[in-house]
N, C-alpha and C positions, 0 to 999 in steps of 0.2 A: 504494500500500500504506500502511496506517495505521501511524504510528510507535508503538513500544513505549511502555507507560505510564510507565516510569521516565524515558525521554527527554523525554516531555511534561512531567513534573514538573520536570526540570532546566531546561528552556527557560522554563517559566512562573515559576520561582523566581529567575531572573536579575535582579539589581539593579545600579544604577549609583550614582554619588555623588549624582546628583540625587534619589535616593530617600531620602537622609538628611534628617531634619527640622532646622529651624534650631538647636535646642538641641544636637544632636549635632555639627553643623557648628561651632557656637560653642565647644564643648569642644575640638575639634581645633584651631581657630584660636587658642585661648588659649595654645597652646604655641609660637606663632610670634613672631618679633620684629616691631617696628613696621613696618619697611620691607616685609616680606613680607605683613603684614596689610593694608597699604594696597593692595598689588598685587592681593590677593584681592578687594577691593571692586570691581575693574574687570572681573572674569571674567564675571559674570552678575548678574541682578537678585536671585536667591535668595541668592547669597553676599553681595551688598551689603547686603541686608536682615539677614542673619545677623550681620554684623559690627556694623552700626549699632544694631540693636535688642536685642542679646543682653545679658541681665543679667550673664552671666559676664564679658563684655568690659567692661561698665560698671564692674564691681567692680575689674577690673584697672586700668582708667583711674583710678578713684578712689584706689587704693592708690598710684599714681604721683604723684597730685596733692595728697596730704594736706597736706604742708608744715606740720604742726602743727595742722591743723584736724581736727575730728572726722569720722569716716566718714560720719555722717548729713549733715553740711554739704556734704561733697564729693559725696555721692550725689545730693543735691537738684539740683545743677547739671549732673549728668552727661548728662542727656538732651540738653541743648543743646550741651554742651561737647565731647563725644566727637568729633563730626565736625569741629568747628573745630580742636580740638587735633591731630587726625590730619593735617588739611590743612596746618596751620602747621608741624608737624613734618616733613611730606614736603617742603615747600618749603624749609625750612632745610637738609634733607639734599641737596636738589637744588642749592642755592647752594654748599654746601661741596664737593660732588662735582665741580662744574664748575670748581673752582679746584684740583683735585687734581694732584699731581705724578706720579701713577700712572694712565696712560691706555693701554688696549689698543685696537688698531685692527684690525678684521676686514675683509678686502677680498676680493671675488670678482668674476669676469667675469659681468655680468648680461645683457649684450646683445651682438649681433653687430656693432653700430656704436655711434657716440657717443650718449650720453643726457645731457640737461641738467637734468631735473627730478625731484624726489622728493617724496612726501608720506608722513606717518606717522600712522596712527590705529589704535586697537583692536588693537595688537600686529601690525599689518600695514604693509608698506612698498609703496608704489606708485611705479614708476619708468617713465620714458619720455621723450618729446619728443626727436626726433632719429632714433630707430629706427622701423621699420615695425610694431612691436608695443609694447603696454604690458603690464607684468607686475606681479603682486602676489606679495610674498615674506613668509615668516614672519620676524618679527623675532628669534625664538629660534633657529631652525634654519637660516635663510637659504635654505630650500627654496622653489622657485617653486611657488606654489599655483594660480595662474590666469594665463592668457595671452590677450590679445585683439588681433586684427589691426586695423591702421588702414586704412581704405578709401583708395583711390588718388585721391580727389577733391581732397585738399590735404594738406599736412604738418600735423602736430599742433603747435599753438602753446602750449597750456596745458591743464591738467586738474585734476580733484579727484575724490574718491570718498566714499561712505558704505557702510553695511552692505549696501545693495541694488544699487547701480549705480556706474558710472564715468561721469563727464561730461567730454567733451573738446571743445576748440575747434579746429575744422578750417577755417582761413581765414575764409570767410564762412558757415560752417555749424556746427551743434552736433551732436555724436554722443553717443548714450547707449548704453552697453553694460550691459545687464541682467546682473548677476552670475549665471552659470549659466543665462542666457536669451538672448533675441534682441537684435538691435541696431537702433537707430532713428537716422536722420539727418534733420535739418530745418534750415532750410527745404528744400523739395524741389529747388530750383534754386540753383546757384552764383551769387554776385554780387548777392544781394538786399540786401546792406548792405556798407559799407566793411570791408575786411579787419580781422579781430579780432587783437589783439596780446596781450591778457591777459584772464583770466577769474577770477571768484570764484563759487563755487557754494554757496548755502545753501538747502536744500530748502524750497519747491519752485521756486526761481528761480535762474537763472544770470545774472550781470551781466558783460557783455562790454565791454572797452575797445577802441576802434577806432582805426584809422589816421587817420581824419578828425577825431579829437578828441572824438567822442561816446561815450556809454555807451548800451548797449541792454540792456534787461531782458527775459529770455525766461522764460515759464512752462513748466516741464518737462512738464506734463500736457496743456495745450492745444496746446503746441508752437508758440506764437505770440509775437511780440514785443509786450509790453504797454506799454513806455515807451521813449522816446528822450530823453536829456538831453544837451544840448550843453555840454561841460565845458571844452575847451581849443581853441586854434587849431592846435595841433600834435598829433602822435601821442601816444596814451596808452601809457605804458610799464608801469604797475603800478596795482593796485587794492587797496582794503580796504573791507570792508562791516561796519557796526556793527549791534548788536542792535536799535537804535531807528531803523533804516532810513535811515541816512546812508551815502552813498557817497563815499569819498575816492579821488581820482585823481591820480597823478603823471604828469608830462609830460616829454618830451624837451627842452622849452624851459626847464625848471627851476622849475616852480611846482606847488603842490598845491591843488586845488579841492575843496570840500566841498559836496555836493548832497543835497537832501532828496527821497526817493522820493515822499513824500506830496504835496509841492508842485511837483514837476517842475522845480525850479530850483536854481541855485547859492545857497547861504546864506552862504558865507564862503570865505576863502583862508588857507592856512597859509604864512607867510613866516618866514625865519630872523631872527635878531636884527637890529634896526635900529641905526643909528648912535647914536640917542638912548638906546637901551637900554644901549649900551656906555659912554656918558658917566656912567651911574649906577653903573658897576662900578668896582672898584679899578683904579688906574692901570697895574698890571703886565699887565692883560689887553688894554690898548689896542694893544699890539704884535701881537695876534692878529687885529686888525680887518680888515686887508687880505686875509688868507687866508680869513676867514669870509665876507666879502662876495663872494667868487668865485661862490658859489651864488646869493646875493641879486641879483647883476647878471645872472643867467641864463646864465653861461658854462659851467655844468654841468647836466646833466639829472638828474631823479629816477629812480633805477634800481630801488629796492625800497621797499615799504611794509609796515608791520606795525601792527596795532591791538590793544591790550590792553583787553578789555572789563571787567576787574576794576578797573583803575585809570584808565580813560579816557585813557590815554596813547597818542599816535601816534608811531611811529618811522619815519624815512625815511633811506635810504641814497642817496648821490649818485654820479655818474660821476667825481667828483673825490676820492672817499674819505671824505667827511663822513658822519657820522650825526647827525641832528637829532631833537629830541624836543619835542612840544607837548602841552599839556593840552587835550583836545577840549572840555572844559566851558567853558573861557575863551577858547579859540582862541589862546592865547599861547604863545610858545616858552619852554621850560624850560632846555634846554642844547643845546650842539652840541660835537662833537669830531671832529677829523680823525684817524681811526684808521688810515688807509692812504693811500698816494699814488695809488691806482688805484680802479677801480670797485668798489662794494659791491653784489654781486649779490643777496644774500639776508640777511634779518633774521628771526629767529624766536624764540619762547619757549614754554615749556610753558603751556597754556591758563590754569591757575590760579596761575601764577608771576608775582609782581609785583616781583621783585628782579633776575633775571638775563636777559640778552638775548644770544643767539648771533648772530655776524655772520661772513659769508664773502664773498670776492670774488676778483678776478683775481690778487691776490698770493699766494693759496693758504694764507694763515694763518687758522686757526680761532680767533676771538677771542670772549671772554665779557665783556660789559659790565654795569655796574651800571645798571639801568633808571632809577634816580632821579637819577643824577649824570652818567652817560655815561663814567665812569672805566673804563678797561680793567682787568678783574680778573685775566685770564689769557689767554695766547696759546699756540697749539700748532701744530707741524708734525709730519710723520711721519718717523721714523728708518728709512730703507730698509734699513740694515744689520742690523736686527733681524728681518727677514722670515723666516718659516718656513712651510712648507706643511702644510695639514691637509685631508685628503680624507674624503668619505663617498660613499655610493652615488650621490647626485645631482650633486654638483659639488665642486670643490676650493676651499678658502679659504686665503688668506694671512693669517697673524697677525703683526702688527707692534706696535711700541711708539711712542707719541707722545712728543715732546720738548716740555717746557714752557719757553718762551722767557723769558729774563731781561728785565726792564724795560730799554728802550733798545737792545735788540738790533737791529743793522742788517740789513735785508732782503738787502742785497748780500752779506752773509756767509753766507747760507743757500742752498745749491744748489737750483735750481729743481726738481730731481727730488724733493726733500723737500716741495715745496709746489705741486702742480699746482693750477690755478685751481679755486676752489669755485664752481660755477655755481648750486647750490641746496643748502639744508640744511633738515632737519626735526628738531625737538627732542622727545625722549621723556624718561622718568624715568631720569636718569643715563646717557642715551645721546643721541648726535647722528648722524643719517644724512646723508651728503653725496654729491653727484654732481660730476663734474669734466670734463664735456664729453669723456669717454672712454667705454670700454665697461665700466668698473668701478664698483662701488658700495662705499662704505665705511660701517662702523658704528663710531663712536668710543664706547668704554665707559669711563666715568669711575669709578674706584675711590676710595672715601673714604679 
């Protein structure tokens, strides 16, 4: 039966926010504060365009930047400056918030068994490794949006995702879960290469670090291994990949090698400070020499790696609790700091942030470091006594408060219930997601 005319008109006249032109969007956005405005640029391309190209918002920027100049002078530089200003302001906010004394922690049971890994992109959290499923959660509501089962061929060792797919490392095979689509596993047979321990995925390639010390590069579309580079004599424990096709590999034997994809060979090695470097420093640092050389003599392995493409800095965590930093342009060490007596499992920063670095490990303390000096800016644990339940239709969430530790606080004075091991962390804007080798997921929300 044909629908009535009035109903047809109602259905044809329905509009959404996508129907608004950039000028109307800009008028709405002009009422927001800077932080919310920056968040809007990440929603979609049309909102990003409306924020960065709007005359209304340029004028708002110019008014904030006058400082005695004429409006015409400020306006002439606004085309280039708006984006830079907003990014600089956002990173300043990020740095200040990660040192806040007011931190809320939301926690929920995300899996039936223990999980060790998490990733954070596009307002989505990916969790898994340890359970028989991987799940995608909303960062805002903590609702589980998608779930993918892991085949029984092997346990999941590492993973990553983008807007179209999840890529996982399953022993000696790679699995691709098409989001809302089919699943592919390759190579077709188990055992075609040495067991994979870690992986980094940058479309269209996945770089796998293997137990035999080699890296293998797989093309996601041809489903073939395109390159093999021998990196170390021992198992590879962590990887980082740069925009200019350099692969950085950490080893359980305690060294970091840098290889070029284009040349198929190792181009350099990253080592901690040498004795001659310390002779050039002030005398009060000589007492630290014996402790720093623990890693240099190979007595501790490299447990985590992180590369900042904006500053070309490489950060590495060790099994002895050190964090080291190198400038990849010169291959020289910049600083090192022993921030913990135990393993550093994870180092991460916001992609565009060149100031703050989050670190977590077996001691369960969430630390924020200065990327340029290695100084600890803030340290946090969770106060279990502040827990209160909050439920919705899908699941319940426990809300807690974090405690900011005073400088010099002894770990022995903090109950282990307040600091379960942090096996992985992911950094967002004023947020850090952590997993703890348990069935819970935590989101730390930093208030300015």
